[in-house]
N, C-alpha and C positions, 0 to 999 in steps of 0.2 A: 522415407518417413517424413511427415509434416513436422517442421521445427516448432519449438515453443513460441518463437517470435511470430511465425505465421498464424498460429492459433490465437495469440493475443491480439494481433491486428484484426483477425476475423471477428473477434468478440467486439472490438471497438467499432467496426464498420458494418456489422449486421444490423438489421432493422430492430430486432428485439433487444431490450435492455439487458445488459450483462451485469451479474452480481459477483464480486470477488470479496474475499475475506482475509483479514490480517492473520498471518501465520508466522509466529516467532520461531518455530522449530518444525522438524519433520513430522513429529507425532500430530501436532495441530494440523498440518497440511493433510495428513491422512484422514482426520476427522472432517475437515472441510470437504474433501472429495467424497467421503462417505455420505455427507449430508446433501450432496447434489448441487453444490455451487459451481460456478463457471470457471473460477480462477483464484489465484492467490495474490495477496499483497504483502510484501515483506516490509513491515512497518518499522521505521527507525525508533519510534516510541516503544513498541513492544519488545524489540530486540535489545534496546537499551535497558528497559525495565527488567528484562529477564536476567540481566547482568547486575541488577541493583544499581543502575545508573540513571540519572535524569536525562530527559530528552533535550539536551543542550548542545548538540553537535559534537559529542565526545567520541562517538564511534569513528574509527578509521575506516578507510575504504576496504582494507583487507579484512577487517573484522566483519563488516557488513557482507562482503562477498562470501566469506566463509559460511556465515549463517544462511545467506540466500542459497548457496550451493546445496546445503543439507535439505532445505525446504524444497528446492526445485527438483532434486533427485527422488524425493519421496513419492511423487505422484506424476500422472500424465498431464496435470493441469498447468496452464501457462502462468508465469509469475511476473508481476510488475514490481520492481524494486524501488523502494523509497530511498533515494540517494541524497536527501537533504539539499544542500546548496552546491554539491558537486565536488566537495573535498578540496577546494582550492580554485585556482584560475583555469583558464582554458586548457592548458596542457594537462592538468589534473583530470578535467572532464574527459579529454580524449582518452587518457589511460583507463578511466573508469568504464567508458563505453566499450573499449576493446576487451577489458577483462570480463565484464558481464556478458558481452556477446559471445565470447569464447566459451563461457560456462553454460551456453544454451538457455540463458535467462531471456524472457520474452521482451523486456524493455526496462527502461529506467524513468523515474520521475524526478525532476529537479525543481526546486522552489526558489522564488525570487526574493529571498531575504539575505542579509549580510551574514557572513560567518563570524562567530559561531551562532547558528540559528537558535531560536527559542521555540518550544512547542507552541503551536497556534492558540491553545486554550489557556495558556498561562496569563495571569494578569501582569500589568506593568508595561504594556505596549510592545510593539514590534518594529524592527528597523528593516525597511525594504531596501533591496539592492537597487542601484541605478538601473532603470529599465533597459537602456542601451547596452550597458555592461552585461546584463543577464541575457539579453538577446544574442550577444556574441557567444555566450556559453552554449546556448541552444544551437546556434549555427555550428559551433565546433563539434558538439555531440553528433549532429546530423551528418557532418562531413566525415567523422571518424568511423562510423559504422561501415561494415563491409557488405551488409545486405539491407535492402530497403525495408524489409519487414520488421527489423529491429525497431521497436517503438520508442520514441522520445516524447515524453509528456511534460509540458510546462505547467507548473503549479503556480497560480496567481494568488498572492496573499494580500492584495490591495484591500479587499473587503474586510479581512481579518484585522488589518492595520487601521481601519477606519478611514481609508483614503477615498472611498466612494465609488459609485458605479462608473463614472466617466474615466477615472484612472484605471479601474479594473479592465475596462474595454480597451483603453489605449495600450495597456501592457499586453493584453491577450492578442491584439492585432499585431503588435511588434513581434511577439514570439511566434505567431503563425507565419508572419513574413519571413522569420528566420528559419522556418522549416519544421516547427513543432507539429507532431502528428495529431496531438490532442491537447486540450486545455483542461486542467483540473482547476475548477473555480471553487475556492474555499470560502466558507462563511461560518460564523459562530452565532448567528441569530437563532432564536428558538423556533422560527418558522422558515420555510424556504423562500421568503419574499425576495431577498437579494438575488438568489439563484434564478428565480423566475424572471426578474427584471433583466438580468444578464442574458438569459437564454432568448428572450424576446428580441433584444437588441443584436445578439450575436448571429442569429438567423442561420445556425448550423454551418458556419464556415469550416469548422473542424468538429470532430466528436468532442463531447463535453463529459468530463468525469466529475462526480460529486462525492462528498464524504459527509453523510447526514448524521454525524455524531450528536449535534445539538438540536437537530430537528428530526427526531426519529419517527415521528408519526406521519411523515409525508408518504402518501400512497404511491406504490410503485407504478401503477397504471398512469397516475397523474404525472409522475416524473418522466415516464416514457413519452407520454403525449406532449409534454413541454419541450422535449428534445434532448433529454439526458441519454447518453449512450452507455454509461457504466456507473454503477454505485459501488462504493467501497465501504464495507463494514470493517473499519480499520482496527478496532481494539477490543471488540466484544468478547472474543475467545479468551484473551488475557484477563479481562475484568471478571469474566465468569469463573475462571480458574482461581483467581485470588479469593473471591467470595466463597467458593466451594472448599478450598483448602483451609481457609480460616475457620469455617464452620466445623469441619471434620477435626482439625487439630484441637480446636477448643473443646469439642465434645470428648475427645480422647483424654485430654488433660483433666477435664472435670470428672470423668467417670473412672479414670485410672486404668483404662484398657480399651480395646478396639471393638468389643462385642456389640456396643450400641451403634456403631457406624457401618458394620459390614454389609447391611442390607441397602445402604445408601451410596456405596462406592462401587466402582467397576470391579468385577471379579478378576482374578488373575487370568482365568481362561480367556477373557476378552482381550487382555493385553497380549497374551500369546497369539491370538488371532490377528490383532492389528500389526504386530511385528513379524507375522508370517513365520513362526517357529517351524512349522512342519515343512515349509518350502526350504528353509535353510538346512534343516536336518537331513533332507534328501541328499545334499551335497556331501555329507559325511558318511552316508550309508555305504 
């Protein structure tokens, strides 16, 4: 069988742009697969939020690995895990790689901020890790893997921190020199202008991953033509569920019952189908 790592690498290296979706749990992963997307993103923001925690580097490696394992086992789609800053120094990164690779997870993404990280879209500024120090973590991650297909993505936060294109390029080249398989270039502009400038200067040295949370209207065909290899819809399933749950719960509270919402929510039969009740009951027959 083809490993999840091989499938993720094929997505990054194929000519057609790949689309993966943030999945905080196994049920979300099932819905992502049902919708026809190419892969899964285990977002530390989503997984933290599902535990009612802010995205401030509070998750431990074992907590993230546990959540990723449930997501990864739910479907045949490959998973890229958002491992924040790597949970410590180089030796922590090495253990992270070994644990995630052993769980048949396709790859990990590490970002070049200091620990504890802050979510990229929070106000108040961002503190970048020394580029040489972070390149050492990428090198450690690459050396620690046992198969070349396990993907190590270096996430560059220079544009998020306001450090400019030249610094973003300097960091990206350092991380590629250290062995990163792909660069995730992050921006919080309302248009993809910074990403386009980076792509033009980068000239496809490695695959490039983007997260268009703040520039959602960028046409996929344009992104592909500009040189993007993978797009991550990082938090939309979580945000959709919060809106839907708030609406339904508010309606139940207001009406004093569930009669007014039954036509707007998934029937029990659909949940039985998603969780494959019939297949499991065959084992007890």
